[in-house]
PDB file of N, H, CA, C and O in Angstrom:
ATOM      1  N   MET A   1       0.991  -1.307  -0.076  1.00  0.00           N
ATOM      2  CA  MET A   1       0.287   0.647  -0.679  1.00  0.00           C
ATOM      3  C   MET A   1       0.707   1.337  -0.434  1.00  0.00           C
ATOM      4  O   MET A   1       0.241   2.412  -0.811  1.00  0.00           O
ATOM      5  N   LYS A   2       2.192   1.347   0.574  1.00  0.00           N
ATOM      6  H   LYS A   2       2.571   0.473   0.881  1.00  0.00           H
ATOM      7  CA  LYS A   2       2.899   2.158   0.734  1.00  0.00           C
ATOM      8  C   LYS A   2       3.460   2.630  -1.035  1.00  0.00           C
ATOM      9  O   LYS A   2       3.569   3.720  -1.598  1.00  0.00           O
ATOM     10  N   ARG A   3       3.645   1.583  -1.358  1.00  0.00           N
ATOM     11  H   ARG A   3       3.555   0.698  -0.901  1.00  0.00           H
ATOM     12  CA  ARG A   3       4.092   1.975  -3.051  1.00  0.00           C
ATOM     13  C   ARG A   3       2.568   2.791  -3.900  1.00  0.00           C
ATOM     14  O   ARG A   3       2.644   3.524  -4.886  1.00  0.00           O
ATOM     15  N   TYR A   4       1.622   2.498  -3.366  1.00  0.00           N
ATOM     16  H   TYR A   4       1.560   1.902  -2.566  1.00  0.00           H
ATOM     17  CA  TYR A   4       0.729   3.077  -4.471  1.00  0.00           C
ATOM     18  C   TYR A   4       0.386   4.541  -3.626  1.00  0.00           C
ATOM     19  O   TYR A   4      -0.320   5.216  -4.375  1.00  0.00           O
ATOM     20  N   ILE A   5       0.573   5.087  -2.653  1.00  0.00           N
ATOM     21  H   ILE A   5       1.146   4.539  -2.045  1.00  0.00           H
ATOM     22  CA  ILE A   5       0.406   6.046  -2.048  1.00  0.00           C
ATOM     23  C   ILE A   5       1.283   6.757  -2.242  1.00  0.00           C
ATOM     24  O   ILE A   5       0.840   7.894  -2.404  1.00  0.00           O
ATOM     25  N   SER A   6       3.001   6.693  -2.369  1.00  0.00           N
ATOM     26  H   SER A   6       3.361   5.769  -2.237  1.00  0.00           H
ATOM     27  CA  SER A   6       4.003   7.073  -3.092  1.00  0.00           C
ATOM     28  C   SER A   6       3.727   7.695  -4.721  1.00  0.00           C
ATOM     29  O   SER A   6       3.769   8.875  -5.069  1.00  0.00           O
ATOM     30  N   ILE A   7       3.430   6.462  -5.580  1.00  0.00           N
ATOM     31  H   ILE A   7       3.395   5.503  -5.297  1.00  0.00           H
ATOM     32  CA  ILE A   7       2.921   7.109  -6.923  1.00  0.00           C
ATOM     33  C   ILE A   7       2.080   7.642  -6.676  1.00  0.00           C
ATOM     34  O   ILE A   7       2.190   8.558  -7.491  1.00  0.00           O
ATOM     35  N   PHE A   8       0.646   7.978  -5.799  1.00  0.00           N
ATOM     36  H   PHE A   8       0.557   7.234  -5.136  1.00  0.00           H
ATOM     37  CA  PHE A   8      -0.727   9.100  -6.187  1.00  0.00           C
ATOM     38  C   PHE A   8       0.160  10.358  -5.690  1.00  0.00           C
ATOM     39  O   PHE A   8       0.080  11.363  -6.397  1.00  0.00           O
ATOM     40  N   ILE A   9       0.832  10.403  -4.776  1.00  0.00           N
ATOM     41  H   ILE A   9       0.897   9.587  -4.201  1.00  0.00           H
ATOM     42  CA  ILE A   9       1.586  11.789  -3.806  1.00  0.00           C
ATOM     43  C   ILE A   9       2.365  12.561  -5.462  1.00  0.00           C
ATOM     44  O   ILE A   9       2.150  13.630  -6.033  1.00  0.00           O
ATOM     45  N   LEU A  10       3.486  11.160  -5.831  1.00  0.00           N
ATOM     46  H   LEU A  10       3.661  10.292  -5.367  1.00  0.00           H
ATOM     47  CA  LEU A  10       4.067  11.492  -6.911  1.00  0.00           C
ATOM     48  C   LEU A  10       3.146  12.147  -8.016  1.00  0.00           C
ATOM     49  O   LEU A  10       3.330  13.312  -8.371  1.00  0.00           O
ATOM     50  N   SER A  11       2.342  11.508  -8.441  1.00  0.00           N
ATOM     51  H   SER A  11       2.193  10.562  -8.152  1.00  0.00           H
ATOM     52  CA  SER A  11       2.026  12.011  -9.367  1.00  0.00           C
ATOM     53  C   SER A  11       1.105  13.563  -9.765  1.00  0.00           C
ATOM     54  O   SER A  11       0.801  14.342 -10.668  1.00  0.00           O
ATOM     55  N   ILE A  12       0.967  13.240  -8.218  1.00  0.00           N
ATOM     56  H   ILE A  12       1.214  12.607  -7.484  1.00  0.00           H
ATOM     57  CA  ILE A  12       0.301  14.602  -8.166  1.00  0.00           C
ATOM     58  C   ILE A  12       1.176  16.061  -8.138  1.00  0.00           C
ATOM     59  O   ILE A  12       0.790  17.105  -8.664  1.00  0.00           O
ATOM     60  N   LEU A  13       2.445  15.876  -7.394  1.00  0.00           N
ATOM     61  H   LEU A  13       2.759  15.029  -6.966  1.00  0.00           H
ATOM     62  CA  LEU A  13       3.222  17.090  -7.261  1.00  0.00           C
ATOM     63  C   LEU A  13       3.728  17.216  -8.622  1.00  0.00           C
ATOM     64  O   LEU A  13       3.795  18.379  -9.020  1.00  0.00           O
ATOM     65  N   LEU A  14       4.246  15.950  -9.753  1.00  0.00           N
ATOM     66  H   LEU A  14       4.191  15.006  -9.429  1.00  0.00           H
ATOM     67  CA  LEU A  14       4.541  16.395 -10.593  1.00  0.00           C
ATOM     68  C   LEU A  14       3.725  16.957 -11.663  1.00  0.00           C
ATOM     69  O   LEU A  14       4.286  17.594 -12.554  1.00  0.00           O
ATOM     70  N   GLY A  15       2.214  16.755 -11.673  1.00  0.00           N
ATOM     71  H   GLY A  15       1.758  16.237 -10.949  1.00  0.00           H
ATOM     72  CA  GLY A  15       1.167  17.447 -12.195  1.00  0.00           C
ATOM     73  C   GLY A  15       1.226  19.119 -11.796  1.00  0.00           C
ATOM     74  O   GLY A  15       1.205  20.077 -12.570  1.00  0.00           O
ATOM     75  N   LEU A  16       1.287  19.109 -10.662  1.00  0.00           N
ATOM     76  H   LEU A  16       1.304  18.331 -10.034  1.00  0.00           H
ATOM     77  CA  LEU A  16       1.403  20.685  -9.924  1.00  0.00           C
ATOM     78  C   LEU A  16       1.981  20.903  -9.898  1.00  0.00           C
ATOM     79  O   LEU A  16       1.982  21.952  -9.254  1.00  0.00           O
ATOM     80  N   VAL A  17       3.260  20.548 -10.354  1.00  0.00           N
ATOM     81  H   VAL A  17       3.259  19.695 -10.877  1.00  0.00           H
ATOM     82  CA  VAL A  17       4.952  21.413 -11.117  1.00  0.00           C
ATOM     83  C   VAL A  17       4.600  21.644 -12.391  1.00  0.00           C
ATOM     84  O   VAL A  17       5.209  22.594 -12.884  1.00  0.00           O
ATOM     85  N   LEU A  18       3.833  21.111 -13.096  1.00  0.00           N
ATOM     86  H   LEU A  18       3.338  20.340 -12.696  1.00  0.00           H
ATOM     87  CA  LEU A  18       3.795  21.375 -14.649  1.00  0.00           C
ATOM     88  C   LEU A  18       3.050  22.126 -14.890  1.00  0.00           C
ATOM     89  O   LEU A  18       3.292  22.996 -15.726  1.00  0.00           O
ATOM     90  N   LEU A  19       1.359  22.019 -13.948  1.00  0.00           N
ATOM     91  H   LEU A  19       1.162  21.312 -13.269  1.00  0.00           H
ATOM     92  CA  LEU A  19       0.665  23.143 -14.274  1.00  0.00           C
ATOM     93  C   LEU A  19       1.128  24.765 -13.883  1.00  0.00           C
ATOM     94  O   LEU A  19       0.764  25.839 -14.362  1.00  0.00           O
ATOM     95  N   GLY A  20       2.112  24.420 -12.775  1.00  0.00           N
ATOM     96  H   GLY A  20       2.408  23.547 -12.386  1.00  0.00           H
ATOM     97  CA  GLY A  20       2.104  25.964 -12.200  1.00  0.00           C
ATOM     98  C   GLY A  20       3.555  26.812 -12.645  1.00  0.00           C
ATOM     99  O   GLY A  20       3.727  28.003 -12.388  1.00  0.00           O
ATOM    100  N   PHE A  21       4.655  25.850 -13.437  1.00  0.00           N
ATOM    101  H   PHE A  21       4.515  24.882 -13.645  1.00  0.00           H
ATOM    102  CA  PHE A  21       5.232  26.569 -14.310  1.00  0.00           C
ATOM    103  C   PHE A  21       5.312  26.425 -15.797  1.00  0.00           C
ATOM    104  O   PHE A  21       5.523  27.369 -16.559  1.00  0.00           O
ATOM    105  N   LEU A  22       5.079  24.820 -16.264  1.00  0.00           N
ATOM    106  H   LEU A  22       4.908  24.053 -15.645  1.00  0.00           H
ATOM    107  CA  LEU A  22       4.740  25.076 -17.599  1.00  0.00           C
ATOM    108  C   LEU A  22       3.464  26.024 -18.380  1.00  0.00           C
ATOM    109  O   LEU A  22       3.593  26.912 -19.222  1.00  0.00           O
ATOM    110  N   ILE A  23       2.793  25.726 -18.046  1.00  0.00           N
ATOM    111  H   ILE A  23       2.689  25.004 -17.361  1.00  0.00           H
ATOM    112  CA  ILE A  23       1.538  25.976 -18.631  1.00  0.00           C
ATOM    113  C   ILE A  23       1.014  27.931 -18.963  1.00  0.00           C
ATOM    114  O   ILE A  23       0.461  28.337 -19.985  1.00  0.00           O
ATOM    115  N   PRO A  24       1.445  28.828 -17.678  1.00  0.00           N
ATOM    116  CA  PRO A  24       2.068  29.962 -17.521  1.00  0.00           C
ATOM    117  C   PRO A  24       2.974  30.614 -18.698  1.00  0.00           C
ATOM    118  O   PRO A  24       2.933  31.671 -19.327  1.00  0.00           O
ATOM    119  N   LEU A  25       3.742  29.564 -18.689  1.00  0.00           N
ATOM    120  H   LEU A  25       3.775  28.705 -18.178  1.00  0.00           H
ATOM    121  CA  LEU A  25       4.980  30.119 -19.702  1.00  0.00           C
ATOM    122  C   LEU A  25       4.796  29.331 -21.181  1.00  0.00           C
ATOM    123  O   LEU A  25       5.791  29.182 -21.889  1.00  0.00           O
ATOM    124  N   MET A  26       3.546  28.859 -21.594  1.00  0.00           N
ATOM    125  H   MET A  26       2.737  28.980 -21.019  1.00  0.00           H
ATOM    126  CA  MET A  26       3.840  28.654 -23.023  1.00  0.00           C
ATOM    127  C   MET A  26       2.251  29.198 -23.356  1.00  0.00           C
ATOM    128  O   MET A  26       1.981  29.103 -24.553  1.00  0.00           O
ATOM    129  N   ILE A  27       1.420  29.616 -22.710  1.00  0.00           N
ATOM    130  H   ILE A  27       1.640  29.694 -21.737  1.00  0.00           H
ATOM    131  CA  ILE A  27       0.223  30.431 -22.189  1.00  0.00           C
ATOM    132  C   ILE A  27       0.324  32.000 -22.108  1.00  0.00           C
ATOM    133  O   ILE A  27      -0.180  32.828 -22.867  1.00  0.00           O
ATOM    134  N   GLY A  28       1.045  32.180 -21.078  1.00  0.00           N
ATOM    135  H   GLY A  28       1.455  31.507 -20.462  1.00  0.00           H
ATOM    136  CA  GLY A  28       0.997  33.533 -20.591  1.00  0.00           C
ATOM    137  C   GLY A  28       1.072  33.642 -19.220  1.00  0.00           C
ATOM    138  O   GLY A  28       1.206  32.532 -18.705  1.00  0.00           O
ATOM    139  N   ILE A  29       1.036  34.568 -18.413  1.00  0.00           N
ATOM    140  H   ILE A  29       0.927  35.469 -18.832  1.00  0.00           H
ATOM    141  CA  ILE A  29       1.113  34.748 -17.087  1.00  0.00           C
ATOM    142  C   ILE A  29      -0.348  34.822 -17.176  1.00  0.00           C
ATOM    143  O   ILE A  29      -1.006  33.797 -17.003  1.00  0.00           O
ATOM    144  N   ASP A  30      -1.072  36.255 -17.500  1.00  0.00           N
ATOM    145  H   ASP A  30      -0.537  37.088 -17.640  1.00  0.00           H
ATOM    146  CA  ASP A  30      -2.404  36.639 -17.510  1.00  0.00           C
ATOM    147  C   ASP A  30      -3.095  35.897 -17.708  1.00  0.00           C
ATOM    148  O   ASP A  30      -4.047  35.956 -16.929  1.00  0.00           O
ATOM    149  N   SER A  31      -3.165  34.990 -18.535  1.00  0.00           N
ATOM    150  H   SER A  31      -2.391  34.942 -19.167  1.00  0.00           H
ATOM    151  CA  SER A  31      -4.357  34.453 -19.024  1.00  0.00           C
ATOM    152  C   SER A  31      -4.929  33.618 -18.272  1.00  0.00           C
ATOM    153  O   SER A  31      -6.146  33.622 -18.085  1.00  0.00           O
ATOM    154  N   VAL A  32      -3.979  32.650 -17.652  1.00  0.00           N
ATOM    155  H   VAL A  32      -2.991  32.647 -17.804  1.00  0.00           H
ATOM    156  CA  VAL A  32      -4.468  31.826 -16.521  1.00  0.00           C
ATOM    157  C   VAL A  32      -5.678  32.071 -15.529  1.00  0.00           C
ATOM    158  O   VAL A  32      -5.294  32.528 -14.453  1.00  0.00           O
ATOM    159  N   GLY A  33      -6.786  31.916 -15.608  1.00  0.00           N
ATOM    160  H   GLY A  33      -7.098  31.546 -16.483  1.00  0.00           H
ATOM    161  CA  GLY A  33      -7.535  32.023 -14.217  1.00  0.00           C
ATOM    162  C   GLY A  33      -7.777  31.364 -13.304  1.00  0.00           C
ATOM    163  O   GLY A  33      -7.192  30.281 -13.332  1.00  0.00           O
ATOM    164  N   GLU A  34      -8.460  31.546 -12.389  1.00  0.00           N
ATOM    165  H   GLU A  34      -8.935  32.426 -12.367  1.00  0.00           H
ATOM    166  CA  GLU A  34      -8.579  31.073 -10.978  1.00  0.00           C
ATOM    167  C   GLU A  34      -9.455  29.582 -11.282  1.00  0.00           C
ATOM    168  O   GLU A  34      -9.288  28.610 -10.546  1.00  0.00           O
ATOM    169  N   VAL A  35     -10.474  29.549 -12.552  1.00  0.00           N
ATOM    170  H   VAL A  35     -10.610  30.339 -13.150  1.00  0.00           H
ATOM    171  CA  VAL A  35     -11.563  28.810 -12.818  1.00  0.00           C
ATOM    172  C   VAL A  35     -10.348  27.710 -13.463  1.00  0.00           C
ATOM    173  O   VAL A  35     -10.067  26.605 -12.997  1.00  0.00           O
ATOM    174  N   ASP A  36      -9.780  28.331 -14.588  1.00  0.00           N
ATOM    175  H   ASP A  36     -10.009  29.228 -14.967  1.00  0.00           H
ATOM    176  CA  ASP A  36      -8.724  27.007 -15.109  1.00  0.00           C
ATOM    177  C   ASP A  36      -7.612  26.206 -14.524  1.00  0.00           C
ATOM    178  O   ASP A  36      -7.088  25.126 -14.796  1.00  0.00           O
ATOM    179  N   THR A  37      -7.377  27.485 -13.270  1.00  0.00           N
ATOM    180  H   THR A  37      -7.803  28.363 -13.049  1.00  0.00           H
ATOM    181  CA  THR A  37      -6.473  26.653 -12.100  1.00  0.00           C
ATOM    182  C   THR A  37      -7.138  25.561 -11.630  1.00  0.00           C
ATOM    183  O   THR A  37      -6.599  24.517 -11.996  1.00  0.00           O
ATOM    184  N   VAL A  38      -8.081  25.415 -10.975  1.00  0.00           N
ATOM    185  H   VAL A  38      -8.519  26.263 -10.678  1.00  0.00           H
ATOM    186  CA  VAL A  38      -9.047  25.018 -10.003  1.00  0.00           C
ATOM    187  C   VAL A  38      -9.731  23.514 -10.696  1.00  0.00           C
ATOM    188  O   VAL A  38      -9.853  22.402 -10.182  1.00  0.00           O
ATOM    189  N   ILE A  39     -10.134  24.057 -12.182  1.00  0.00           N
ATOM    190  H   ILE A  39     -10.036  24.960 -12.600  1.00  0.00           H
ATOM    191  CA  ILE A  39     -10.585  22.453 -12.961  1.00  0.00           C
ATOM    192  C   ILE A  39      -9.141  21.793 -12.955  1.00  0.00           C
ATOM    193  O   ILE A  39      -9.060  20.627 -12.568  1.00  0.00           O
ATOM    194  N   GLY A  40      -7.903  22.519 -13.392  1.00  0.00           N
ATOM    195  H   GLY A  40      -7.968  23.466 -13.707  1.00  0.00           H
ATOM    196  CA  GLY A  40      -6.631  21.654 -13.811  1.00  0.00           C
ATOM    197  C   GLY A  40      -6.142  20.797 -12.651  1.00  0.00           C
ATOM    198  O   GLY A  40      -5.624  19.738 -13.003  1.00  0.00           O
ATOM    199  N   ILE A  41      -6.190  21.003 -11.494  1.00  0.00           N
ATOM    200  H   ILE A  41      -6.612  21.864 -11.207  1.00  0.00           H
ATOM    201  CA  ILE A  41      -5.867  20.934  -9.981  1.00  0.00           C
ATOM    202  C   ILE A  41      -7.232  19.485 -10.040  1.00  0.00           C
ATOM    203  O   ILE A  41      -6.711  18.369 -10.060  1.00  0.00           O
ATOM    204  N   LEU A  42      -8.258  19.485 -10.056  1.00  0.00           N
ATOM    205  H   LEU A  42      -8.681  20.391 -10.039  1.00  0.00           H
ATOM    206  CA  LEU A  42      -8.854  18.852 -10.375  1.00  0.00           C
ATOM    207  C   LEU A  42      -8.998  17.286 -10.946  1.00  0.00           C
ATOM    208  O   LEU A  42      -9.263  16.240 -10.353  1.00  0.00           O
ATOM    209  N   CYS A  43      -8.654  17.628 -12.634  1.00  0.00           N
ATOM    210  H   CYS A  43      -8.439  18.477 -13.116  1.00  0.00           H
ATOM    211  CA  CYS A  43      -8.111  17.201 -13.461  1.00  0.00           C
ATOM    212  C   CYS A  43      -6.393  16.353 -12.619  1.00  0.00           C
ATOM    213  O   CYS A  43      -6.473  15.193 -12.214  1.00  0.00           O
ATOM    214  N   ILE A  44      -5.665  16.774 -12.552  1.00  0.00           N
ATOM    215  H   ILE A  44      -5.600  17.716 -12.881  1.00  0.00           H
ATOM    216  CA  ILE A  44      -4.954  16.409 -12.131  1.00  0.00           C
ATOM    217  C   ILE A  44      -4.764  15.111 -10.715  1.00  0.00           C
ATOM    218  O   ILE A  44      -4.042  14.144 -10.472  1.00  0.00           O
ATOM    219  N   PHE A  45      -5.679  15.703 -10.199  1.00  0.00           N
ATOM    220  H   PHE A  45      -6.265  16.489 -10.396  1.00  0.00           H
ATOM    221  CA  PHE A  45      -6.352  15.038  -9.033  1.00  0.00           C
ATOM    222  C   PHE A  45      -6.514  13.436  -9.268  1.00  0.00           C
ATOM    223  O   PHE A  45      -5.916  12.388  -9.022  1.00  0.00           O
ATOM    224  N   PHE A  46      -7.716  13.913  -9.908  1.00  0.00           N
ATOM    225  H   PHE A  46      -8.202  14.764 -10.108  1.00  0.00           H
ATOM    226  CA  PHE A  46      -8.450  12.459 -10.565  1.00  0.00           C
ATOM    227  C   PHE A  46      -7.529  11.753 -11.206  1.00  0.00           C
ATOM    228  O   PHE A  46      -7.323  10.612 -10.792  1.00  0.00           O
ATOM    229  N   GLY A  47      -6.642  12.326 -12.533  1.00  0.00           N
ATOM    230  H   GLY A  47      -6.809  13.253 -12.869  1.00  0.00           H
ATOM    231  CA  GLY A  47      -5.886  11.634 -13.024  1.00  0.00           C
ATOM    232  C   GLY A  47      -4.813  10.625 -12.428  1.00  0.00           C
ATOM    233  O   GLY A  47      -4.296   9.643 -12.961  1.00  0.00           O
ATOM    234  N   SER A  48      -4.596  11.287 -10.870  1.00  0.00           N
ATOM    235  H   SER A  48      -5.016  12.084 -10.436  1.00  0.00           H
ATOM    236  CA  SER A  48      -3.016  10.791 -10.574  1.00  0.00           C
ATOM    237  C   SER A  48      -3.794   9.508  -9.700  1.00  0.00           C
ATOM    238  O   SER A  48      -3.102   8.557  -9.337  1.00  0.00           O
ATOM    239  N   PHE A  49      -5.201   9.542  -9.402  1.00  0.00           N
ATOM    240  H   PHE A  49      -5.763  10.315  -9.697  1.00  0.00           H
ATOM    241  CA  PHE A  49      -6.213   8.822  -8.895  1.00  0.00           C
ATOM    242  C   PHE A  49      -6.203   7.181  -9.549  1.00  0.00           C
ATOM    243  O   PHE A  49      -5.762   6.146  -9.050  1.00  0.00           O
ATOM    244  N   ILE A  50      -6.744   7.379 -10.602  1.00  0.00           N
ATOM    245  H   ILE A  50      -7.102   8.220 -11.007  1.00  0.00           H
ATOM    246  CA  ILE A  50      -6.530   6.864 -11.650  1.00  0.00           C
ATOM    247  C   ILE A  50      -5.230   5.691 -12.256  1.00  0.00           C
ATOM    248  O   ILE A  50      -5.147   4.497 -12.542  1.00  0.00           O
ATOM    249  N   ILE A  51      -4.463   6.757 -12.226  1.00  0.00           N
ATOM    250  H   ILE A  51      -4.531   7.727 -11.993  1.00  0.00           H
ATOM    251  CA  ILE A  51      -2.905   6.345 -13.000  1.00  0.00           C
ATOM    252  C   ILE A  51      -2.305   5.133 -11.586  1.00  0.00           C
ATOM    253  O   ILE A  51      -1.711   4.075 -11.793  1.00  0.00           O
ATOM    254  N   THR A  52      -2.662   5.664 -10.295  1.00  0.00           N
ATOM    255  H   THR A  52      -3.145   6.524 -10.126  1.00  0.00           H
ATOM    256  CA  THR A  52      -2.548   5.095  -9.135  1.00  0.00           C
ATOM    257  C   THR A  52      -2.889   3.506  -9.125  1.00  0.00           C
ATOM    258  O   THR A  52      -2.208   2.488  -9.001  1.00  0.00           O
ATOM    259  N   GLN A  53      -4.814   3.887  -9.391  1.00  0.00           N
ATOM    260  H   GLN A  53      -5.367   4.714  -9.492  1.00  0.00           H
ATOM    261  CA  GLN A  53      -5.609   2.587  -9.791  1.00  0.00           C
ATOM    262  C   GLN A  53      -5.154   1.612 -10.522  1.00  0.00           C
ATOM    263  O   GLN A  53      -5.103   0.415 -10.241  1.00  0.00           O
ATOM    264  N   LEU A  54      -4.730   2.305 -11.738  1.00  0.00           N
ATOM    265  H   LEU A  54      -4.771   3.277 -11.966  1.00  0.00           H
ATOM    266  CA  LEU A  54      -4.083   1.158 -12.864  1.00  0.00           C
ATOM    267  C   LEU A  54      -3.104   0.265 -12.459  1.00  0.00           C
ATOM    268  O   LEU A  54      -3.153  -0.943 -12.692  1.00  0.00           O
ATOM    269  N   PHE A  55      -1.980   0.976 -11.699  1.00  0.00           N
ATOM    270  H   PHE A  55      -1.940   1.957 -11.510  1.00  0.00           H
ATOM    271  CA  PHE A  55      -1.013   0.681 -11.265  1.00  0.00           C
ATOM    272  C   PHE A  55      -1.356  -0.645 -10.450  1.00  0.00           C
ATOM    273  O   PHE A  55      -0.770  -1.668 -10.801  1.00  0.00           O
ATOM    274  N   TYR A  56      -2.551  -0.731  -9.045  1.00  0.00           N
ATOM    275  H   TYR A  56      -3.027   0.101  -8.760  1.00  0.00           H
ATOM    276  CA  TYR A  56      -2.971  -1.784  -8.492  1.00  0.00           C
ATOM    277  C   TYR A  56      -2.822  -2.726  -9.210  1.00  0.00           C
ATOM    278  O   TYR A  56      -1.817  -3.415  -9.384  1.00  0.00           O
ATOM    279  N   ILE A  57      -4.581  -2.846  -9.994  1.00  0.00           N
ATOM    280  H   ILE A  57      -5.397  -2.286  -9.853  1.00  0.00           H
ATOM    281  CA  ILE A  57      -4.706  -3.415 -11.138  1.00  0.00           C
ATOM    282  C   ILE A  57      -3.400  -4.010 -11.613  1.00  0.00           C
ATOM    283  O   ILE A  57      -2.902  -4.983 -11.048  1.00  0.00           O
ATOM    284  N   ILE A  58      -2.999  -3.575 -12.376  1.00  0.00           N
ATOM    285  H   ILE A  58      -3.404  -2.784 -12.835  1.00  0.00           H
ATOM    286  CA  ILE A  58      -1.652  -4.421 -12.841  1.00  0.00           C
ATOM    287  C   ILE A  58      -1.191  -5.322 -11.902  1.00  0.00           C
ATOM    288  O   ILE A  58      -1.135  -6.511 -12.215  1.00  0.00           O
ATOM    289  N   ASP A  59      -0.775  -4.874 -10.559  1.00  0.00           N
ATOM    290  H   ASP A  59      -0.820  -3.908 -10.305  1.00  0.00           H
ATOM    291  CA  ASP A  59      -0.365  -5.642 -10.156  1.00  0.00           C
ATOM    292  C   ASP A  59      -0.978  -6.782  -9.419  1.00  0.00           C
ATOM    293  O   ASP A  59      -0.494  -7.821  -8.970  1.00  0.00           O
ATOM    294  N   LEU A  60      -2.108  -6.319  -9.424  1.00  0.00           N
ATOM    295  H   LEU A  60      -2.501  -5.475  -9.789  1.00  0.00           H
ATOM    296  CA  LEU A  60      -3.155  -7.536  -9.060  1.00  0.00           C
ATOM    297  C   LEU A  60      -3.255  -8.921 -10.092  1.00  0.00           C
ATOM    298  O   LEU A  60      -3.200 -10.122  -9.830  1.00  0.00           O
ATOM    299  N   ILE A  61      -3.390  -8.329 -11.117  1.00  0.00           N
ATOM    300  H   ILE A  61      -3.435  -7.353 -11.330  1.00  0.00           H
ATOM    301  CA  ILE A  61      -3.181  -9.290 -12.376  1.00  0.00           C
ATOM    302  C   ILE A  61      -1.934 -10.064 -12.058  1.00  0.00           C
ATOM    303  O   ILE A  61      -2.209 -11.215 -11.720  1.00  0.00           O
ATOM    304  N   LYS A  62      -0.583  -9.781 -12.059  1.00  0.00           N
ATOM    305  H   LYS A  62      -0.360  -8.845 -12.334  1.00  0.00           H
ATOM    306  CA  LYS A  62       0.651 -10.102 -12.024  1.00  0.00           C
ATOM    307  C   LYS A  62       0.292 -11.269 -11.213  1.00  0.00           C
ATOM    308  O   LYS A  62       0.231 -12.444 -11.573  1.00  0.00           O
ATOM    309  N   LYS A  63      -0.002 -10.610  -9.728  1.00  0.00           N
ATOM    310  H   LYS A  63       0.048  -9.655  -9.436  1.00  0.00           H
ATOM    311  CA  LYS A  63      -0.230 -11.670  -8.721  1.00  0.00           C
ATOM    312  C   LYS A  63      -0.974 -13.214  -8.914  1.00  0.00           C
ATOM    313  O   LYS A  63      -0.506 -14.264  -8.473  1.00  0.00           O
ATOM    314  N   GLN A  64      -2.110 -13.088  -9.600  1.00  0.00           N
ATOM    315  H   GLN A  64      -2.490 -12.235  -9.958  1.00  0.00           H
ATOM    316  CA  GLN A  64      -3.301 -13.822  -9.928  1.00  0.00           C
ATOM    317  C   GLN A  64      -2.474 -14.458 -11.476  1.00  0.00           C
ATOM    318  O   GLN A  64      -3.185 -15.345 -11.947  1.00  0.00           O
ATOM    319  N   LYS A  65      -1.615 -14.297 -12.054  1.00  0.00           N
ATOM    320  H   LYS A  65      -1.037 -13.576 -11.672  1.00  0.00           H
ATOM    321  CA  LYS A  65      -0.810 -15.455 -13.282  1.00  0.00           C
ATOM    322  C   LYS A  65       0.041 -15.770 -12.611  1.00  0.00           C
ATOM    323  O   LYS A  65       0.755 -16.358 -13.424  1.00  0.00           O
ATOM    324  N   SER A  66       0.702 -15.845 -11.376  1.00  0.00           N
ATOM    325  H   SER A  66       0.122 -15.367 -10.716  1.00  0.00           H
ATOM    326  CA  SER A  66       2.052 -16.536 -11.364  1.00  0.00           C
ATOM    327  C   SER A  66       1.856 -17.365  -9.683  1.00  0.00           C
ATOM    328  O   SER A  66       2.759 -18.071  -9.233  1.00  0.00           O
TER     329      SER A  66
END
């Protein structure tokens, strides 16, 4: 379980770093509003959850085959 929690936290932090630094550099600092930021953070959170669940399912299938 510790592995999946670390994958979840790592993917959230990586997503927030990319959202915080790369998007304003590509689009411009003034054009990113609060609503866009909140929607981006929610997408990162749910995407990280889905990625973590996929890792869990892959490991579960590997255990069943062996």
